[in-house]
C-alpha distance (Angstrom), angle and dihedral (degrees) to the residues before:
residue distance angle dihedral
M1 . . .
R2 3.73 . .
E3 3.84 93.1 .
E4 3.75 91.3 50.6
E5 3.74 90.1 49.9
K6 3.83 90.5 50.7
R7 3.82 91.6 50.4
S8 3.73 92.8 47.8
S9 3.76 90.9 49.1
Q10 3.85 91.2 50.7
D11 3.78 91.8 49.0
K12 3.75 90.2 50.0
S13 3.81 90.9 50.5
K14 3.87 91.5 50.2
N15 3.72 91.9 48.1
S16 3.74 91.5 48.5
F17 3.84 90.0 49.0
F18 3.81 94.9 52.8
K19 3.77 90.9 44.1
K20 3.78 89.7 66.4
R21 3.84 113.9 104.4
W22 3.81 98.5 -131.2
V23 3.80 96.4 53.2
Y24 3.82 100.8 79.5
P25 3.82 96.5 40.6
T26 3.78 88.8 50.5
V27 3.78 91.5 51.6
Y28 3.82 91.9 48.7
I29 3.79 92.9 48.7
A30 3.78 93.1 48.1
S31 3.81 91.3 49.1
A32 3.81 92.0 49.7
A33 3.79 91.5 49.3
I34 3.77 91.3 51.9
I35 3.82 92.4 48.8
L36 3.83 93.5 46.5
T37 3.79 91.5 49.4
G38 3.78 90.2 52.5
V39 3.81 92.6 49.7
L40 3.82 93.4 49.9
W41 3.76 92.1 48.1
Y42 3.82 91.1 51.0
Q43 3.82 92.8 49.7
N44 3.79 93.8 49.2
S45 3.77 92.6 49.6
G46 3.85 90.6 48.7
T47 3.82 92.5 50.7
D48 3.78 92.5 52.8
Q49 3.78 90.6 51.6
L50 3.83 91.5 48.0
D51 3.80 93.1 50.7
Q52 3.76 91.2 51.0
S53 3.81 93.2 48.1
E54 3.84 93.9 49.1
Y55 3.78 94.7 51.8
K56 3.80 106.9 108.6
A57 3.76 135.6 -177.4
T58 3.81 89.8 -108.6
D59 3.80 88.7 67.7
M60 3.77 91.8 66.1
P61 3.81 111.0 124.2
G62 3.78 115.7 -107.4
K63 3.81 94.4 20.4
K64 3.84 113.1 120.7
M65 3.78 115.4 -155.9
N66 3.83 98.0 169.1
D67 3.78 124.3 35.8
Q68 3.82 95.4 -172.5
P69 3.80 113.3 107.0
A70 3.77 116.7 -113.4
V71 3.80 117.3 -116.4
E72 3.77 117.4 -144.1
V73 3.79 116.1 -122.0
N74 3.80 94.2 -127.0
R75 3.82 90.4 49.4
A76 3.81 91.1 55.1
M77 3.81 88.9 53.6
E78 3.82 93.6 53.4
N79 3.81 119.6 105.5
F80 3.80 124.6 -135.8
V81 3.82 111.7 -104.4
M82 3.79 134.6 -174.5
P83 3.83 111.6 -86.1
V84 3.81 93.4 -115.6
V85 3.78 132.4 92.3
N86 3.80 95.4 -130.0
E87 3.80 116.9 27.8
D88 3.82 91.8 -168.0
D89 3.82 90.1 65.6
A90 3.81 93.4 49.0
V91 3.79 130.3 88.1
V92 3.81 129.4 -168.3
Q93 3.80 107.1 -128.1
M94 3.81 96.7 -177.7
Q95 3.78 127.5 21.0
F96 3.81 130.3 -142.4
Y97 3.82 115.0 -83.2
D98 3.80 102.8 -109.7
N99 3.80 115.5 -161.7
D100 3.81 89.0 -153.8
G101 3.81 94.8 49.0
D102 3.78 125.4 105.2
A103 3.79 122.6 -92.9
A104 3.82 95.0 -98.8
E105 3.81 93.4 52.2
Q106 3.79 92.1 46.6
E107 3.78 91.8 49.5
A108 3.81 90.8 51.0
A109 3.83 89.9 51.7
L110 3.82 95.5 57.2
V111 3.80 119.5 107.4
F112 3.81 115.7 -150.0
Y113 3.80 114.2 -148.2
D114 3.80 132.3 150.2
N115 3.82 92.3 -1.3
T116 3.79 90.1 -56.7
Y117 3.79 133.4 106.8
H118 3.81 114.8 -133.4
P119 3.84 124.4 -169.6
N120 3.79 109.6 -119.1
T121 3.81 106.0 -113.4
G122 3.80 95.6 -167.0
L123 3.79 144.7 9.3
D124 3.80 124.7 -67.9
I125 3.80 104.8 -145.3
A126 3.80 124.6 -172.2
S127 3.79 137.3 165.7
K128 3.78 119.7 -97.8
D129 3.81 91.8 -119.6
G130 3.82 92.8 48.7
K131 3.81 93.9 -120.6
E132 3.79 126.6 129.8
F133 3.80 118.4 -90.8
D134 3.79 141.7 -175.0
V135 3.80 116.5 -81.1
I136 3.81 113.4 -146.0
A137 3.79 133.8 -166.4
S138 3.79 110.8 -92.7
L139 3.81 90.9 -152.4
S140 3.80 136.7 6.4
G141 3.79 114.9 -92.3
T142 3.79 149.0 113.4
V143 3.81 123.7 -64.2
K144 3.80 104.5 -115.7
N145 3.80 101.7 174.4
V146 3.80 140.0 10.9
M147 3.80 111.4 -174.4
E148 3.78 134.8 173.8
D149 3.79 110.7 -137.5
A150 3.80 124.7 164.7
V151 3.80 94.2 -161.8
L152 3.81 96.7 49.1
G153 3.80 92.9 32.1
N154 3.86 96.0 -116.7
V155 3.79 124.6 -51.6
I156 3.82 136.9 -128.5
E157 3.79 117.9 -170.5
I158 3.81 123.2 -166.6
E159 3.80 122.8 -169.3
H160 3.81 117.8 -145.9
D161 3.79 101.1 171.3
K162 3.78 136.3 -7.4
G163 3.82 104.6 -57.1
I164 3.83 95.3 -1.9
V165 3.80 116.4 106.3
T166 3.79 140.5 154.5
Q167 3.80 121.3 -139.6
Y168 3.78 127.2 -153.2
Q169 3.82 113.4 -164.6
S170 3.82 130.8 178.6
V171 3.81 92.6 38.7
K172 3.80 135.4 136.0
D173 3.83 140.2 -177.8
Y174 3.81 94.1 48.3
Q175 3.77 116.0 -149.4
V176 3.82 96.4 -173.1
K177 3.80 137.5 56.9
V178 3.78 136.0 -157.0
G179 3.80 111.7 -66.9
D180 3.81 96.3 24.1
Q181 3.79 118.5 136.6
V182 3.80 108.8 -132.9
E183 3.77 129.4 -168.2
Q184 3.77 126.7 -139.6
G185 3.81 110.1 -85.3
Q186 3.81 94.0 20.8
V187 3.82 114.3 139.8
I188 3.81 108.7 -114.6
A189 3.84 103.2 168.4
K190 3.80 147.9 -25.9
S191 3.78 125.9 -90.9
G192 3.80 116.7 -101.0
T193 3.80 144.8 161.6
S194 3.82 137.0 -84.7
L195 3.79 138.3 -158.2
I196 3.79 94.3 -131.3
N197 3.80 91.7 62.2
E198 3.79 109.2 21.6
K199 3.80 91.5 155.7
A200 3.81 90.0 67.9
G201 3.80 91.2 64.9
N202 3.79 115.7 -167.6
H203 3.81 106.0 5.6
V204 3.80 146.5 117.3
H205 3.78 122.5 -111.2
F206 3.82 106.5 -143.9
E207 3.80 124.8 -165.2
I208 3.82 136.1 177.4
R209 3.80 114.3 -157.0
K210 3.79 135.1 -174.9
D211 3.80 116.4 -167.0
N212 3.82 87.1 -12.5
V213 3.82 91.3 -57.6
P214 3.84 114.2 123.9
V215 3.80 116.8 -130.5
N216 3.79 130.6 -168.1
P217 3.83 106.7 -87.5
H218 3.81 90.9 -154.0
E219 3.81 88.8 66.6
Y220 3.82 92.4 57.9
F221 3.80 104.8 36.5
N222 3.82 109.2 119.3
K223 3.82 89.7 13.1
P224 3.82 126.1 110.8
L225 3.78 126.4 -109.8
S226 3.80 89.9 -105.8
A227 3.83 89.9 67.2
L228 3.80 89.8 63.8
Q229 3.79 93.0 40.4
D230 3.81 89.5 60.4
A231 3.82 94.7 43.8
N232 3.81 122.7 106.5
V233 3.80 111.1 -140.8
T234 3.83 101.0 166.7
E235 3.80 94.7 105.9
E236 3.79 91.6 47.0
K237 3.80 89.4 55.9
A238 3.79 92.9 54.2
S239 3.80 92.1 49.1
S240 3.80 92.9 46.7
D241 3.80 92.3 50.1
A242 3.78 90.5 49.8
D243 3.81 93.4 51.9
A244 3.82 98.3 38.2
G245 3.81 120.2 108.4
K246 3.78 101.1 12.2
S247 3.83 105.8 169.8
E248 3.76 132.8 -157.0
D249 3.81 89.6 -108.7
A250 3.80 89.3 56.8
A251 3.78 89.9 49.0
E252 3.81 90.0 49.3
E253 3.79 89.8 48.7
D254 3.78 88.8 53.0
V255 3.79 90.1 50.8
E256 3.80 92.3 46.3
G257 3.77 90.6 46.7
S258 3.76 91.7 52.0
S259 3.81 90.0 47.0
E260 3.78 91.3 50.8
E261 3.76 90.6 47.7
D262 3.77 89.9 50.7
A263 3.80 90.1 48.0
E264 3.78 91.4 48.5
G265 3.74 88.5 46.6
T266 3.82 90.1 59.7
T267 3.80 93.0 49.9
P268 3.81 95.4 84.7
S269 3.79 90.2 54.8
E270 3.81 89.4 53.6
E271 3.77 89.4 49.2
D272 3.76 87.8 49.3
A273 3.78 88.2 51.6
E274 3.80 89.8 50.3
G275 3.76 89.2 45.4
T276 3.79 90.1 57.3
T277 3.79 92.1 54.4
P278 3.83 95.5 84.0
A279 3.76 90.0 49.0
E280 3.77 88.9 53.3
D281 3.78 90.1 47.9
K282 3.79 93.4 53.2
P283 3.79 95.1 71.4
A284 3.78 88.3 48.7
E285 3.78 90.3 51.7
G286 3.77 90.0 46.5
G287 3.80 88.8 49.1
S288 3.80 91.7 52.7
D289 3.78 90.6 50.2
K290 3.78 89.5 50.9
K291 3.79 90.5 50.0
D292 3.79 90.2 50.7
E293 3.78 90.1 50.2
D294 3.81 90.2 49.1
K295 3.79 89.2 48.7
D296 3.77 92.1 50.9
A297 3.80 90.1 46.7
G298 3.80 89.4 51.7
E299 3.78 92.0 50.2
D300 3.80 90.1 50.3
T301 3.80 89.6 50.7
D302 3.78 90.8 50.9
K303 3.79 90.0 49.3
D304 3.82 90.6 50.8
S305 3.79 92.3 47.8
S306 3.78 91.1 48.9
T307 3.78 90.3 49.6
D308 3.78 90.9 50.5
S309 3.78 91.2 50.8
D310 3.76 91.8 50.2
T311 3.76 90.3 50.1
S312 3.75 92.6 50.4
T313 3.75 91.2 48.7
N314 3.75 92.9 50.6
S315 3.69 90.1 48.6
């Protein structure tokens, strides 16, 4: 009896314990905490193993696997712009020498210096009022060269991608140095003058080059860097090299050559004229023969008349 009473009392106490409101929520919360702790522990242990497995020899510090410079994504999306703050106040004094342009445009794009004509490999940009102005970077990049040159009027070269650079000639008061990272629109210098193109006055000579081959900047203004990356400029280089440095002497030689050719071209006609001379002489020879025949006929007539007179006299 006593054991049964003890069991019944224990069952009653269990039932009373589970009938309490906070028991089941506490059990659920404790179970969730245990499960969550297990999940977090498993994830952390898996991440450590993943990091260790992905570590390669190429990640060793100081080891260079690729020498090509990285190009920022936002830089690749930039468009080439004119190297002036306000395009409305700028004027292009001399255009790019286009090998496919007409003769008048090509003649207007020749620079005369030291008795030699040079094709203009960029754009000569000046302000409408002729005053100096700020020269800005056409595209973000790294300053590759800053050179003082009296003939070109000083040069700043900015590299934007491997083989693609922009050049700014006829500038002064540099505000950048080699190795500087410049942003598009950043002022890099002031416009100036040059000996090679004194007629341009105060201006900036702007060039865009790919693999050291100048291209027409007008074709790439408001276009991204990728447009020039995909361009093929090999043929343009050959044409530019063929036309570069044509001097007045060469031009005179061309003129003399054409004159000589024209003169030689007229030679056959002179030979033809000489060739007609015998034909013209033939009638004259024939005429002389006819005169001789007439003369002989006249002499015969005189002889006959004299004979007749003698006969009459004798008679």
